[in-house]
N, C-alpha and C positions, 0 to 999 in steps of 0.2 A: 240809197240802202243797199246793202249787199246781202245776198243770200248764203245761207250756211254751206260750208264746204261738204261735199258728198264723199270726200276721199276714200276711205276703206271700206267701201260697200260690199266687198265680197265677203265679209265676215257675218253680215246680216242679210244678204240678198244672194240670188243665184249668180253663178259665174257669167251669165250671159248679160247681166246688168252692169258689169264692170265697164268703166270707161275704156273705150277702144284703144286709147293711148297708153294705158297701163298694162302691166304684165302681171299675171296671177298664175301660180301654180299650185294646184291642189293635190295632195297625196290621198292614198286609199284609207289612211286612219283618221282622216279629217283635218290633218295639219296642213299648213299652207305657207306660201310666201308671196309677198306683194311689192312690186316695184312701180312706184308712181312715176309718171312723165315728168313731174317736177323734181325728182331725186328722192322723194320719200321712200321709205322702206317699212315693212310690216312682217311680223311673223306670228302665226297662230300654231299652237300645239293641239294635240289630239284631244286633251281635256277641256278645250275652250279658252285656255289662258293664252296670253300673247303679249307681244310688245310692238309699239309703233314709234318709229323715229321719223320725224318731218324733216323736210329740207332745211328748214330754217333753225333746227336745233331743238324745237319742241318734242316732248317725249310723252308717250302714253302707255300705261300698263293695265291689263285686265286679268282678273283672277278667273278661275275656273267656275265660281259661282256668279259671274256676271258683274260683280263689283270692280271698281277700278279708279285709277287716278291718272289725271292729265296735268302735265306742267308745261305751260307756254314759255317760250323763250322770253317773253316780256315780263314774266313774273306772275302771270295769272294762274289760278289753281282751279281744277274741277275735281269733284268727288262723286263717284257714282256707286249707289248701293245695289245689292242683288236684285232688289225688287223694281229697278229702273228709275227710282227717285234719285236725286242729286242736288248738289250745290255748286254754283260757279262764284269765284271771287276774282274780279278784275284788279288790275293794279291801280286803277283810278279810284277804287272804292265802290264800284258797282258790284251788285250782287244779284244773282238769278237762282230761283228755286225750282227744281224740276220735280213733278209728281210722278208717281209710278204709272199713271194712265197716259203720260205723255204730254199733259198740259204743263204750263210753267208761267212764272211771274218774274219779270225782270224789274230791278230797280236801279236807276242810275244815280251816279254820285251827286247829281245836282237836284235829285228829288223826282226826276222823270221815271214813270213806271208804266209797265206795259203787260198785259196778259195774253198769252197764246193758249188757245185750246188745242186739243190733240190733233184736230183737223187742219190747222192753219200752217201755212208754210212759215218756216222760222227765218227771219231776217236779222242782220246785224245792225245795230243803230250806232252811228257815229257821233262823236262828241258834238259836232255842228248840228246834227239832227237833234240832238237833246236841247241844245239852246234855242234853235228854231221852232222846235215842236213839229217839224216836218221831215219826212223821209226824204234821203238824198236819192233822186231818180237818175243821176248820171252813173251811179255805180250798179252794174248789173252783172258783173262777173262772179263766178263762184267763189265762196268764201274759203279761205286756205287757213291752215293753222299756224301762219306766221305770227310773230311777237306782236306786231303792231295791230293785226286784226283781232287776236285774242283779247287784247287788253280792252278794245273798244266795243266788242261784240255784246250783245244782250244775254248770250248764254255762254260765251267763251268757248263754246263747242268742244269742251273737254270730252264730254260724254257724247258729242256729236258724232255722227258716223265718220267725220273726218278722220278719226284713227280706228274706226270700224271694230275696235276691240270689245265693243259692247259698253264702253264707258258712258255711253249715251244712247237713248233710244232715238233714233232719227225721227225728227218731226216732220221731215219732208222727204219725199221719195226722189231718187236719183233722177227719174224721168221728168220731174217737175223743174224745169229750167227757166220757165218764163217768171218774171218778177211782178208781183202785184204792187202797183203805185197807188197808194191812197195816202191822203194828207194826214198827218198827225192829229190835227183838229178834228177831223170827221171821225177817225177811229177812236180818239179819245172819247168823244161823245158816245159812240156805239158801246165802248168796253168800259165806261165809267163804273157801271155796277159790277163788272167782273173784277176791275182793279181793287175795289173796296173789299169784296169778299175773298177773293183768292190771295190777295196780300197777307190777310190774317192767316189763312190756310197755310201759306208758305212759311210764315213766321213759326206757326205751331209745329209744323213738320221740322223745322230747323231746330227748334227747342227740344223736340222729342228725340232727334238724332243726337244732339249734344248730351242729353241725359243718359240716353241709351249707351253712348261711348264712355261717359263717366262711370256709369254703373258696371260696365265691363271691366274698367281699370280698377274700380273699388273691389270687385270680386277677385281679381288677380291679386291686389294687395292683401286682401284677407287670406287668400290661400298661401301666399308668401309668408305672412305673419305666423299662421298656424304651423307651417312646416318649420320655420326658424324656432318657434316655441318648442315643438316636438323635439327638434335637434338639441335645443339647449337643455330641456329635461332629460333627454337621453344621455347627453354628455355628463350632466350632474348625477345621474343615478349610476352610471358606469364609474364615474370617478369615486363616489362614495363606496361602491361595491369594491373597487379595486384597493381603495384605501383600507377598508376594513379586512380585506384579504391579506394585504401587506402587513397590517398590524397583528392579524391572527398568526401569521408566519413568524413575525418578529417576536411575538410573545411566546412561542413554543420552546420547549426545553428539550435539549438532547438527552437521550435515554442513558447513554453513558456505557451501557453493557449490551451485549447481544444475547438473544434467546438461547444460543447454543452454550456461551461460557457460563451462564448462571445455573445451568442444570448440574445438580449434584453439589451445589455450594450451600453453605448454611443460610437457611431462609432469613434468620435474623439479621445477619450482616448485609444481605442484599436489600432487606426491607428498608434498614437504616440509610443505606447508600441512596436508594430512591428518594426517600423522604428529605435527605440532605440536598439532593438535587434541586428540590422544589416541588415535588408531586405531592398532591394533597390527599388523594385517595388510594392508599396502598393497603390492601387487605390480604390476609393469609388464612388458608385452611389446611386441616389435616387430611391425609389420604387413608390412613388406617389401613395400610397394605403391607406391613412388614411383619414377617414371622420373627420368632424370638432369636433365631440364628442370624437374621439380618438387622439386629438392633443397632449396629454401628452406623447404619445410614439414617437413623431417625434424625429429623430436622433438616434434612437436605432437600433441596428443591427438586421436584419431579416434573413440575410443569408450571409455565407463566404465560399470562396474557396481558397485552397492553392495548387497550381500546379494541378488544377482540382480535387482535393480532397475535399468533403463537410464534411467528417467525419475524424477526426484526434484527437490524444491525445496531451497533453502539451509536452510530451517526444518526439514527431516525430521531425526528423531533415530534414532540406531542405537546398538546395543552396540559397546563399544570393540573387542571381538574380532571384529567382523563382517569378512567378506572383501570386500575393495575391489580390484577388478581394472582396471587402466588399460592401454589399447591405444594405442600412439602410432605415427606414420607414420615409415618409414624407407626408405631406398633399396633397390631391388630387388637382387638377385644374379643375374648372367648368366654364361653360358659363353663364352669366347673363340671366335670363329669359325675360327682357325688357330693353329698353333704357329709359333714364330719361324723355324724351318727351313723350314716351308711357305710362309711369307711372303717368304723371301729370294729375291731376282732378281725378285720382282714390282713393278709400279710402285706407288710409295708412295700415290699417290691411290686406286688401287684397294683397297689394304690399309685405307686410313683409312675409305673407304666401307663396307667389310665390318664393321669394328668398331663404326661408328656404327650400322649396321643391326642389329647384335647388341644395341645398347642402351647401349654405352659412349660417354661424351661427353668425358671428360677426356684428350684425345689431344694428344701433343707431338711435333713433328717435329724431327729433329736431322740437319743436313746433314754428310756426310762428304765434303769438297771435295778429292778425289784423282783425278779424272778428268782425262786430257789430251786425248784423241782421242774417247774414248766408243765405240771400236770393239769392244772386249772386253766392257767392262762399260757397260751402258747408263746414259744420264743418268736419274736418278731411281728407279733400281732399289733395292730394299730390302736393306740390309746385315743388319739384325736387328729383332726387336720384343721388347720387355720389359713386363712388367706389374708394377708397383710395384718396378721394378728387377731383375726376375727374367726372363732370357732363356729359362730352362728351364722354363717354366710349361706345364701340360698343358690340354687342351681338355676334359678330364673334371672339371677343378676349377672351381667358380664364383668369381666375384669381383663385389664391388660395383660398380655401374655407374660410380661416381665414381673407380674405380681409375685410376692414372695409367699410360696407354698411351704408351710411348716408342717411335717408329719412326725408325729410323736409315736414311738412303738416300744413294746416291752422287750426286755432282755434280761439275761442273767446278771447277777451281782458279780463284781469282781472278786476273785479268789485271793 
């Protein structure tokens, strides 16, 4: 039976404990390099991670949290968790479970099993030993990480200090170089009770590790599914929004006229033009801002707004149901300065002047030629005033400044 290799002890022990035949260089930041006498090489980083290359081609990797993986050249594999526990799989079907306290249980491919407490030196069991049930006392050399030894070992020494990367907590100190030779039959009797209980414990730990790994992957898959769903929904929402925007743009109507060119045009013609273009809500309002002298501007546009815009080009496009407000010029409304009764017997020229000053401009004079001497009724005295033919109008009522004002006054008969 061969003892496990103590290989890269410098990663878990002081520099003084390193094999005198090996070369080790330690840097101030904690990183280092190891050159074994057998040609193996190791590198340790300042954060505790590192890599080990055995002379036979085996490779070990350690992470900064203490977890790691070891690949033997013979196909064996070992895994170490950050708490020190781990699992070894030999190419022959053998399995070993390492607990975080340093104890371990080994199961050979032929049913042989062995439990090691954390105080035991760890030995490698050969296939012949498994068949005979006895340790091989002829092999006392240190275990190396070669492909043959790894496959037949009870622990595969992935996590063994052979790679010193922390991939295994060393069960035996490098100073322990003497092998204990005890027959398999004797140790089997002594450790029978351990084999029964710790085999179950190792199996349970393995199941826990398996489900822990599965759960981690399930969580990652769920996160990926959620991200994909969010992306799909986002793409769908954006596509719907962009489609509506495009449809909205496509359904808009070109206004056809600019805000500048419609000013001063007849509002009815512009109103019809916009309605013919497809706009549904075109409304017009009078401005009541023209004096009688400006009556030629009546009905022309003074202001226009399209969806609140007062300035727009003829190429501008709007929704067909947008509000279009047209304000056009119209004559003012004014109040008459006097009633017909108040105007009676006043000189018609004075009455004309008062109505003009009030803003009225459409004034007609009607002579009533009935005077002979002019002693009682003066020549030019007003008989009546009518607005649009109504002599009973009131001064509290307003009228358009182009309302027809008819003033009837007395004058002499024709001779």
